[in-house]
C-alpha atoms as a printed R data frame, in Angstrom:
    type eleno elety resid chain resno       x       y       z
1   ATOM     1    CA   MET     A     1  10.905 -14.360 127.077
2   ATOM     2    CA   LYS     A     2  13.899 -13.501 124.900
3   ATOM     3    CA   LEU     A     3  14.069 -10.358 122.780
4   ATOM     4    CA   GLN     A     4  14.067 -12.378 119.564
5   ATOM     5    CA   ASN     A     5  10.924 -14.173 120.712
6   ATOM     6    CA   ARG     A     6   9.212 -10.853 121.283
7   ATOM     7    CA   ILE     A     7  10.270  -9.592 117.858
8   ATOM     8    CA   ALA     A     8   8.977 -12.799 116.246
9   ATOM     9    CA   LEU     A     9   5.622 -12.380 118.011
10  ATOM    10    CA   LEU     A    10   5.314  -8.832 116.728
11  ATOM    11    CA   SER     A    11   6.059 -10.081 113.231
12  ATOM    12    CA   THR     A    12   3.249 -12.627 113.570
13  ATOM    13    CA   LEU     A    13   0.959  -9.874 114.851
14  ATOM    14    CA   LYS     A    14   1.787  -7.760 111.802
15  ATOM    15    CA   GLU     A    15   0.866 -10.640 109.488
16  ATOM    16    CA   TYR     A    16  -2.402 -11.161 111.363
17  ATOM    17    CA   LEU     A    17  -3.343  -7.491 111.016
18  ATOM    18    CA   ILE     A    18  -2.471  -7.353 107.327
19  ATOM    19    CA   GLU     A    19  -4.404 -10.558 106.607
20  ATOM    20    CA   ASN     A    20  -7.533  -8.941 108.067
21  ATOM    21    CA   GLY     A    21  -9.390 -12.222 108.415
22  ATOM    22    CA   GLU     A    22 -12.975 -12.762 109.460
23  ATOM    23    CA   GLU     A    23 -12.152 -12.847 113.169
24  ATOM    24    CA   LEU     A    24 -10.395  -9.475 113.069
25  ATOM    25    CA   GLN     A    25 -13.199  -8.007 110.981
26  ATOM    26    CA   ARG     A    26 -15.718  -9.098 113.624
27  ATOM    27    CA   ILE     A    27 -13.614  -7.466 116.337
28  ATOM    28    CA   LYS     A    28 -13.362  -4.227 114.374
29  ATOM    29    CA   HIS     A    29 -17.124  -4.247 113.884
30  ATOM    30    CA   SER     A    30 -17.647  -4.769 117.634
31  ATOM    31    CA   ALA     A    31 -15.314  -1.859 118.422
32  ATOM    32    CA   SER     A    32 -17.187   0.336 115.951
33  ATOM    33    CA   VAL     A    33 -20.559  -0.543 117.479
34  ATOM    34    CA   HIS     A    34 -19.197   0.014 120.980
35  ATOM    35    CA   ASN     A    35 -17.819   3.458 120.120
36  ATOM    36    CA   GLY     A    36 -19.583   5.323 117.349
37  ATOM    37    CA   TRP     A    37 -16.511   7.462 116.651
38  ATOM    38    CA   PHE     A    38 -14.504   4.350 115.701
39  ATOM    39    CA   ILE     A    39 -15.771   3.867 112.179
40  ATOM    40    CA   ILE     A    40 -14.149   0.978 110.296
41  ATOM    41    CA   GLU     A    41 -12.346   3.354 107.941
42  ATOM    42    CA   PHE     A    42 -10.486   4.946 110.838
43  ATOM    43    CA   ILE     A    43  -9.763   1.672 112.610
44  ATOM    44    CA   ASP     A    44  -8.150   0.508 109.366
45  ATOM    45    CA   ILE     A    45  -6.066   3.691 109.184
46  ATOM    46    CA   ALA     A    46  -4.820   3.117 112.732
47  ATOM    47    CA   ILE     A    47  -3.961  -0.519 111.974
48  ATOM    48    CA   LYS     A    48  -2.227   0.425 108.717
49  ATOM    49    CA   ASN     A    49   0.069   2.825 110.557
50  ATOM    50    CA   ILE     A    50   0.817   0.197 113.206
51  ATOM    51    CA   THR     A    51   1.814  -2.389 110.593
52  ATOM    52    CA   GLU     A    52   3.842   0.026 108.462
53  ATOM    53    CA   GLN     A    53   5.501   2.145 111.155
54  ATOM    54    CA   PHE     A    54   5.536   0.161 114.409
55  ATOM    55    CA   LEU     A    55   5.738  -3.480 113.337
56  ATOM    56    CA   ASP     A    56   8.004  -3.225 110.310
57  ATOM    57    CA   THR     A    57  10.950  -5.526 111.044
58  ATOM    58    CA   GLU     A    58  13.606  -3.198 109.648
59  ATOM    59    CA   LYS     A    59  12.285  -0.196 111.551
60  ATOM    60    CA   LEU     A    60  12.006  -2.260 114.727
61  ATOM    61    CA   THR     A    61  15.615  -3.395 114.321
62  ATOM    62    CA   VAL     A    62  16.885   0.185 113.972
63  ATOM    63    CA   TRP     A    63  14.808   1.269 116.968
64  ATOM    64    CA   ILE     A    64  16.006  -1.608 119.140
65  ATOM    65    CA   SER     A    65  19.630  -1.051 118.124
66  ATOM    66    CA   HIS     A    66  19.387   2.627 119.055
67  ATOM    67    CA   TYR     A    67  18.773   1.654 122.693
68  ATOM    68    CA   PHE     A    68  21.136  -1.338 122.698
69  ATOM    69    CA   LEU     A    69  18.327  -3.564 123.944
70  ATOM    70    CA   ASP     A    70  19.239  -7.094 124.971
71  ATOM    71    CA   ASP     A    71  18.098  -9.767 127.431
72  ATOM    72    CA   THR     A    72  19.830  -8.342 130.506
73  ATOM    73    CA   ILE     A    73  17.011  -6.104 131.750
74  ATOM    74    CA   VAL     A    74  15.463  -6.947 135.129
75  ATOM    75    CA   PRO     A    75  11.696  -6.945 134.429
76  ATOM    76    CA   LYS     A    76   9.617  -4.405 136.320
77  ATOM    77    CA   ASN     A    77   5.844  -4.027 136.227
78  ATOM    78    CA   VAL     A    78   4.729  -0.897 134.376
79  ATOM    79    CA   GLY     A    79   1.188   0.370 134.797
80  ATOM    80    CA   ILE     A    80  -0.283   2.000 131.694
81  ATOM    81    CA   VAL     A    81  -3.395   4.183 131.738
82  ATOM    82    CA   MET     A    82  -4.487   4.390 128.108
83  ATOM    83    CA   ALA     A    83  -6.601   7.051 126.455
84  ATOM    84    CA   GLY     A    84  -9.504   6.182 124.164
85  ATOM    85    CA   ASN     A    85  -9.858   9.145 121.855
86  ATOM    86    CA   ILE     A    86  -8.805   7.267 118.700
87  ATOM    87    CA   PRO     A    87  -8.497   3.537 117.892
88  ATOM    88    CA   LEU     A    88  -5.486   1.789 119.474
89  ATOM    89    CA   VAL     A    89  -4.059   5.114 120.616
90  ATOM    90    CA   GLY     A    90  -2.087   3.372 123.381
91  ATOM    91    CA   PHE     A    91  -0.390   0.843 121.102
92  ATOM    92    CA   HIS     A    92   2.970   2.633 121.089
93  ATOM    93    CA   ASP     A    93   3.161   2.567 124.905
94  ATOM    94    CA   PHE     A    94   2.209  -1.110 124.858
95  ATOM    95    CA   LEU     A    95   4.894  -1.794 122.251
96  ATOM    96    CA   CYS     A    96   7.595   0.110 124.147
97  ATOM    97    CA   VAL     A    97   7.022  -1.844 127.345
98  ATOM    98    CA   PHE     A    98   6.731  -5.190 125.584
99  ATOM    99    CA   ILE     A    99   9.872  -4.824 123.469
100 ATOM   100    CA   SER     A   100  11.859  -3.472 126.438
101 ATOM   101    CA   GLY     A   101  11.332  -6.717 128.349
102 ATOM   102    CA   HIS     A   102   9.315  -5.209 131.187
103 ATOM   103    CA   LYS     A   103   5.917  -6.497 132.256
104 ATOM   104    CA   GLN     A   104   2.830  -4.319 131.967
105 ATOM   105    CA   THR     A   105  -0.572  -3.945 133.550
106 ATOM   106    CA   ILE     A   106  -2.923  -1.990 131.321
107 ATOM   107    CA   LYS     A   107  -5.971   0.031 132.295
108 ATOM   108    CA   LEU     A   108  -7.914   0.441 129.070
109 ATOM   109    CA   SER     A   109 -10.249   3.325 128.380
110 ATOM   110    CA   SER     A   110 -13.902   2.290 128.291
111 ATOM   111    CA   LYS     A   111 -14.002   3.901 124.840
112 ATOM   112    CA   ASP     A   112 -11.336   1.592 123.424
113 ATOM   113    CA   ASP     A   113 -11.357  -1.657 125.405
114 ATOM   114    CA   ILE     A   114 -11.877  -4.150 122.591
115 ATOM   115    CA   LEU     A   115  -9.126  -3.865 119.983
116 ATOM   116    CA   LEU     A   116  -5.942  -4.116 122.056
117 ATOM   117    CA   ARG     A   117  -7.449  -6.725 124.364
118 ATOM   118    CA   HIS     A   118  -8.099  -8.882 121.297
119 ATOM   119    CA   LEU     A   119  -4.587  -8.426 119.919
120 ATOM   120    CA   VAL     A   120  -3.048  -9.437 123.237
121 ATOM   121    CA   SER     A   121  -5.304 -12.506 123.417
122 ATOM   122    CA   LYS     A   122  -4.088 -13.547 119.963
123 ATOM   123    CA   MET     A   123  -0.478 -13.121 121.054
124 ATOM   124    CA   CYS     A   124  -1.206 -15.368 124.042
125 ATOM   125    CA   THR     A   125  -2.476 -18.096 121.730
126 ATOM   126    CA   TRP     A   126   0.755 -17.895 119.730
127 ATOM   127    CA   ASP     A   127   2.928 -17.945 122.867
128 ATOM   128    CA   ALA     A   128   1.468 -18.707 126.308
129 ATOM   129    CA   GLY     A   129   4.374 -16.837 127.914
130 ATOM   130    CA   VAL     A   130   2.835 -13.529 126.824
131 ATOM   131    CA   ALA     A   131   0.329 -13.832 129.673
132 ATOM   132    CA   ASP     A   132   3.196 -13.439 132.160
133 ATOM   133    CA   TYR     A   133   4.125 -10.103 130.600
134 ATOM   134    CA   ILE     A   134   0.790  -8.460 129.769
135 ATOM   135    CA   SER     A   135  -2.332  -8.162 131.899
136 ATOM   136    CA   PHE     A   136  -5.351  -5.886 132.151
137 ATOM   137    CA   ALA     A   137  -6.841  -4.334 135.276
138 ATOM   138    CA   ALA     A   138  -9.569  -1.860 136.210
139 ATOM   139    CA   ILE     A   139  -7.356  -0.316 138.914
140 ATOM   140    CA   LEU     A   140  -3.585  -0.020 138.827
141 ATOM   141    CA   LYS     A   141  -1.791  -0.762 142.081
142 ATOM   142    CA   GLY     A   142   1.649  -1.901 143.094
143 ATOM   143    CA   CYS     A   143   3.427  -1.101 139.837
144 ATOM   144    CA   ASP     A   144   7.071  -0.042 139.671
145 ATOM   145    CA   GLY     A   145   6.376   2.797 137.228
146 ATOM   146    CA   TYR     A   146   3.456   4.373 135.412
147 ATOM   147    CA   ILE     A   147   2.612   5.825 132.014
148 ATOM   148    CA   ALA     A   148  -0.685   7.681 132.051
149 ATOM   149    CA   THR     A   149  -2.416   9.609 129.282
150 ATOM   150    CA   GLY     A   150  -5.503  11.719 129.831
151 ATOM   151    CA   SER     A   151  -6.970  15.190 130.090
152 ATOM   152    CA   ASN     A   152  -5.505  18.091 132.042
153 ATOM   153    CA   ASN     A   153  -8.008  17.309 134.781
154 ATOM   154    CA   SER     A   154  -7.181  13.596 135.021
155 ATOM   155    CA   ALA     A   155  -3.461  14.442 134.953
156 ATOM   156    CA   ARG     A   156  -3.863  16.105 138.355
157 ATOM   157    CA   TYR     A   157  -5.169  12.835 139.766
158 ATOM   158    CA   PHE     A   158  -2.362  10.904 138.103
159 ATOM   159    CA   ASP     A   159   0.194  13.271 139.620
160 ATOM   160    CA   TYR     A   160  -1.339  12.694 143.049
161 ATOM   161    CA   TYR     A   161  -1.608   8.898 142.903
162 ATOM   162    CA   PHE     A   162   1.658   8.210 141.077
163 ATOM   163    CA   ALA     A   163   3.831  10.919 142.666
164 ATOM   164    CA   LYS     A   164   5.928   8.404 144.595
165 ATOM   165    CA   TYR     A   165   6.770   6.368 141.525
166 ATOM   166    CA   PRO     A   166   8.697   6.970 138.294
167 ATOM   167    CA   SER     A   167   6.075   8.107 135.824
168 ATOM   168    CA   ILE     A   168   5.195   9.793 132.553
169 ATOM   169    CA   ILE     A   169   2.016  11.862 132.834
170 ATOM   170    CA   ARG     A   170   0.558  13.235 129.612
171 ATOM   171    CA   LYS     A   171  -1.994  16.044 129.393
172 ATOM   172    CA   ASN     A   172  -4.132  17.548 126.642
173 ATOM   173    CA   ARG     A   173  -2.263  18.362 123.469
174 ATOM   174    CA   THR     A   174  -3.254  19.227 119.941
175 ATOM   175    CA   SER     A   175  -1.592  20.125 116.655
176 ATOM   176    CA   VAL     A   176  -1.605  23.179 114.422
177 ATOM   177    CA   ALA     A   177  -0.618  24.013 110.845
178 ATOM   178    CA   ILE     A   178   1.098  26.988 109.247
179 ATOM   179    CA   LEU     A   179   0.114  27.886 105.683
180 ATOM   180    CA   ARG     A   180   2.102  30.186 103.397
181 ATOM   181    CA   GLY     A   181  -0.799  30.876 101.056
182 ATOM   182    CA   ASP     A   182   0.690  29.250  97.945
183 ATOM   183    CA   GLU     A   183  -0.115  25.611  98.760
184 ATOM   184    CA   SER     A   184  -1.228  23.373  95.915
185 ATOM   185    CA   ILE     A   185  -4.609  21.657  95.869
186 ATOM   186    CA   GLU     A   186  -2.811  18.390  96.603
187 ATOM   187    CA   SER     A   187  -1.133  19.879  99.685
188 ATOM   188    CA   LEU     A   188  -4.429  21.263 100.944
189 ATOM   189    CA   GLU     A   189  -6.073  17.872 100.517
190 ATOM   190    CA   LYS     A   190  -3.300  16.312 102.586
191 ATOM   191    CA   LEU     A   191  -3.851  18.983 105.233
192 ATOM   192    CA   SER     A   192  -7.550  18.100 105.113
193 ATOM   193    CA   ASP     A   193  -6.576  14.539 106.082
194 ATOM   194    CA   ASP     A   194  -4.578  15.897 109.021
195 ATOM   195    CA   ILE     A   195  -7.667  17.782 110.150
196 ATOM   196    CA   HIS     A   196 -10.383  15.196 109.579
197 ATOM   197    CA   ILE     A   197  -8.947  11.693 110.098
198 ATOM   198    CA   PHE     A   198 -10.357  10.212 113.340
199 ATOM   199    CA   PHE     A   199 -12.921  13.037 113.253
200 ATOM   200    CA   GLY     A   200 -10.174  15.320 114.535
201 ATOM   201    CA   LEU     A   201 -10.119  13.622 117.946
202 ATOM   202    CA   GLY     A   202  -6.392  12.781 118.066
203 ATOM   203    CA   CYS     A   203  -3.741  14.907 119.738
204 ATOM   204    CA   ARG     A   204  -1.901  14.886 116.414
205 ATOM   205    CA   ASN     A   205  -4.941  16.157 114.515
206 ATOM   206    CA   VAL     A   206  -4.727  19.752 113.321
207 ATOM   207    CA   THR     A   207  -7.334  21.804 115.179
208 ATOM   208    CA   LYS     A   208  -6.018  25.243 114.247
209 ATOM   209    CA   ILE     A   209  -4.348  26.802 111.225
210 ATOM   210    CA   TYR     A   210  -2.347  29.992 110.822
211 ATOM   211    CA   VAL     A   211  -2.700  31.817 107.515
212 ATOM   212    CA   PRO     A   212  -1.166  35.016 106.082
213 ATOM   213    CA   GLN     A   213  -3.187  38.209 105.891
214 ATOM   214    CA   GLU     A   214  -5.676  38.352 102.987
215 ATOM   215    CA   TYR     A   215  -5.642  34.550 102.724
216 ATOM   216    CA   ASP     A   216  -8.178  33.106 100.260
217 ATOM   217    CA   PHE     A   217 -10.046  30.268 101.993
218 ATOM   218    CA   VAL     A   218 -11.914  29.020  98.911
219 ATOM   219    CA   HIS     A   219  -9.489  26.263  97.922
220 ATOM   220    CA   LEU     A   220  -9.060  25.184 101.530
221 ATOM   221    CA   LEU     A   221 -12.804  24.752 101.951
222 ATOM   222    CA   GLN     A   222 -12.958  22.833  98.693
223 ATOM   223    CA   SER     A   223 -10.271  20.461  99.968
224 ATOM   224    CA   PHE     A   224 -12.614  19.533 102.827
225 ATOM   225    CA   HIS     A   225 -15.204  18.109 100.421
226 ATOM   226    CA   ARG     A   226 -13.858  14.559 100.583
227 ATOM   227    CA   TYR     A   227 -15.074  14.531 104.199
228 ATOM   228    CA   LYS     A   228 -18.538  15.944 103.528
229 ATOM   229    CA   TYR     A   229 -19.894  12.481 104.334
230 ATOM   230    CA   PHE     A   230 -19.224  13.355 107.993
231 ATOM   231    CA   ALA     A   231 -22.519  15.245 107.828
232 ATOM   232    CA   ASP     A   232 -24.282  11.859 107.593
233 ATOM   233    CA   HIS     A   233 -22.617  10.587 110.766
234 ATOM   234    CA   HIS     A   234 -25.124  11.344 113.535
235 ATOM   235    CA   LYS     A   235 -22.638  11.981 116.334
236 ATOM   236    CA   TYR     A   236 -20.573  14.311 114.167
237 ATOM   237    CA   ARG     A   237 -23.699  15.993 112.762
238 ATOM   238    CA   ASN     A   238 -24.959  16.755 116.256
239 ATOM   239    CA   ASN     A   239 -21.687  18.530 117.010
240 ATOM   240    CA   TYR     A   240 -21.746  20.424 113.723
241 ATOM   241    CA   ASP     A   241 -25.321  21.623 114.232
242 ATOM   242    CA   TYR     A   242 -24.564  22.682 117.804
243 ATOM   243    CA   ASN     A   243 -21.401  24.610 116.909
244 ATOM   244    CA   LEU     A   244 -23.075  26.207 113.898
245 ATOM   245    CA   THR     A   245 -25.926  27.353 116.136
246 ATOM   246    CA   ILE     A   246 -23.432  28.912 118.562
247 ATOM   247    CA   GLN     A   247 -21.875  30.947 115.758
248 ATOM   248    CA   ILE     A   248 -25.260  32.104 114.465
249 ATOM   249    CA   MET     A   249 -26.680  32.992 117.892
250 ATOM   250    CA   ASN     A   250 -23.596  35.016 118.757
251 ATOM   251    CA   ASN     A   251 -23.611  36.724 115.376
252 ATOM   252    CA   ARG     A   252 -20.056  35.569 114.627
253 ATOM   253    CA   PHE     A   253 -18.523  35.338 111.202
254 ATOM   254    CA   TYR     A   254 -17.882  31.784 110.031
255 ATOM   255    CA   MET     A   255 -17.236  29.829 106.853
256 ATOM   256    CA   THR     A   256 -18.402  26.308 106.060
257 ATOM   257    CA   ASN     A   257 -18.658  23.676 103.349
258 ATOM   258    CA   GLU     A   258 -21.709  22.306 105.219
259 ATOM   259    CA   SER     A   259 -19.684  19.761 107.172
260 ATOM   260    CA   THR     A   260 -16.701  21.658 108.605
261 ATOM   261    CA   LEU     A   261 -16.798  25.096 110.209
262 ATOM   262    CA   LEU     A   262 -13.974  27.615 109.886
263 ATOM   263    CA   VAL     A   263 -13.947  30.069 112.779
264 ATOM   264    CA   GLU     A   264 -11.442  32.769 113.681
265 ATOM   265    CA   SER     A   265 -10.198  32.095 117.205
266 ATOM   266    CA   ASP     A   266  -7.051  32.407 119.311
267 ATOM   267    CA   ALA     A   267  -7.640  28.972 120.851
268 ATOM   268    CA   PHE     A   268  -5.457  26.002 119.862
269 ATOM   269    CA   PHE     A   269  -8.213  23.512 120.634
270 ATOM   270    CA   SER     A   270 -11.399  23.487 118.593
271 ATOM   271    CA   PRO     A   271 -14.591  21.496 119.134
272 ATOM   272    CA   ILE     A   272 -15.522  18.584 116.894
273 ATOM   273    CA   SER     A   273 -16.561  19.761 113.393
274 ATOM   274    CA   GLN     A   274 -14.785  23.109 113.784
275 ATOM   275    CA   LEU     A   275 -11.352  24.321 112.643
276 ATOM   276    CA   ASN     A   276  -9.962  27.484 114.210
277 ATOM   277    CA   TYR     A   277  -7.807  29.922 112.286
278 ATOM   278    CA   SER     A   278  -5.724  33.028 112.938
279 ATOM   279    CA   PHE     A   279  -3.847  35.435 110.705
280 ATOM   280    CA   TYR     A   280  -0.139  36.090 111.071
281 ATOM   281    CA   ASP     A   281   2.313  38.744 109.847
282 ATOM   282    CA   ASN     A   282   5.650  37.452 111.112
283 ATOM   283    CA   ALA     A   283   6.177  33.739 110.462
284 ATOM   284    CA   ALA     A   284   9.430  33.559 112.454
285 ATOM   285    CA   ALA     A   285   7.827  35.101 115.551
286 ATOM   286    CA   LEU     A   286   4.825  32.776 115.209
287 ATOM   287    CA   ILE     A   287   7.048  29.693 115.020
288 ATOM   288    CA   THR     A   288   8.987  30.787 118.102
289 ATOM   289    CA   THR     A   289   5.754  31.224 120.059
290 ATOM   290    CA   LEU     A   290   4.348  27.858 118.975
291 ATOM   291    CA   LYS     A   291   7.585  26.047 119.797
292 ATOM   292    CA   GLN     A   292   7.372  27.339 123.369
293 ATOM   293    CA   SER     A   293   3.811  26.129 123.916
294 ATOM   294    CA   GLN     A   294   3.234  23.057 126.077
295 ATOM   295    CA   GLU     A   295  -0.094  22.424 124.340
296 ATOM   296    CA   ILE     A   296   1.251  21.753 120.849
297 ATOM   297    CA   GLN     A   297   2.044  18.168 119.839
298 ATOM   298    CA   CYS     A   298   3.306  18.962 116.346
299 ATOM   299    CA   ILE     A   299   3.225  21.699 113.703
300 ATOM   300    CA   ALA     A   300   2.093  20.539 110.273
301 ATOM   301    CA   GLY     A   301   3.844  22.353 107.473
302 ATOM   302    CA   LEU     A   302   6.921  22.862 109.635
303 ATOM   303    CA   ASP     A   303   7.880  19.837 111.757
304 ATOM   304    CA   ILE     A   304   5.869  17.412 109.643
305 ATOM   305    CA   PRO     A   305   4.732  17.595 105.991
306 ATOM   306    CA   PHE     A   306   1.008  17.929 105.357
307 ATOM   307    CA   GLY     A   307  -0.687  14.550 105.331
308 ATOM   308    CA   LYS     A   308   1.815  12.910 107.696
309 ATOM   309    CA   VAL     A   309   0.705  13.960 111.182
310 ATOM   310    CA   GLN     A   310  -1.240  10.737 111.745
311 ATOM   311    CA   THR     A   311   1.598   8.467 110.651
312 ATOM   312    CA   PRO     A   312   3.981   8.710 113.627
313 ATOM   313    CA   GLY     A   313   7.035   6.476 113.661
314 ATOM   314    CA   LEU     A   314   8.696   4.553 116.474
315 ATOM   315    CA   PHE     A   315  10.806   7.548 117.495
316 ATOM   316    CA   ASP     A   316   7.843   9.961 117.516
317 ATOM   317    CA   TYR     A   317   7.157   9.904 121.235
318 ATOM   318    CA   ALA     A   318   4.063  11.649 122.578
319 ATOM   319    CA   ASP     A   319   4.839  15.022 124.189
320 ATOM   320    CA   GLY     A   320   8.455  14.588 123.108
321 ATOM   321    CA   ILE     A   321   9.194  12.347 126.109
322 ATOM   322    CA   ASP     A   322  11.328   9.317 125.235
323 ATOM   323    CA   THR     A   323   9.234   6.456 126.584
324 ATOM   324    CA   MET     A   324  11.859   3.813 125.909
325 ATOM   325    CA   GLN     A   325  14.580   5.752 127.723
326 ATOM   326    CA   PHE     A   326  12.207   6.111 130.682
327 ATOM   327    CA   LEU     A   327  11.641   2.363 130.734
328 ATOM   328    CA   LEU     A   328  15.347   1.603 130.594
329 ATOM   329    CA   THR     A   329  15.994   3.717 133.708
330 ATOM   330    CA   LEU     A   330  13.422   1.978 135.922
């Protein structure tokens, strides 16, 4: 399959996603029923970013030109272990392998095994040759290289099983934000999106904020109000009630708008429904420390403007590892 054929297929896929016909709506509903965290609103957000950032023809052209891609590559089979924390979280890996010209065997997460499988099936109906390049499997064996995303615990197994092969192994990561204390209401509402979209389950979601001493949290808490409907979502509510109980039983200070907890903690990672915070005195020293951490995916308010953490582009590789360059060296 020629590069131009692959680009044309992705253009057709973009049109299909934007059209959002009855068939796609049924698939989205099935994915939402299958995984209660995948509400339609968040599936649509994921698809919107895919169409605007990953499948835009001009952006694809710039990306492809950067790597001087052509039709000379000798296809290898790349095994991909995808995560399932947010809808279509493995799409960028899928796209990288497909556009590079390599073949891929995908092991989907049981939490997200409907959406991408459907998109690939549609691509096969548009061009039967796609089936020679993309397949799904419960167990990955005999691949020439691997890309695996999971927890710190699963990463140890990936390291063991894939040690003899070229591989990218991703572990737990999260994102943080640095506030100056003079942010506008609009900026805080954008930060609220960074915190709450996908229920905070993405590695790019902000799970901790750093604020100056004597910071006034009132406006920040008010900015969370647009997501107060989370309290009506039973899975989220169960987490909120549990984490609230923990704070009360341990006699810890907390703040809340009745749907999101604010808790002072040194930890980068926070449980669902909770946002951790810490105070800082020296912003430069804080930035240096955060930049050195292997647990931080991005820093909102520094690397990325508020409201943009969940809109990664083609060059925004997870963990800062250039997936396309990896594929080109197989």
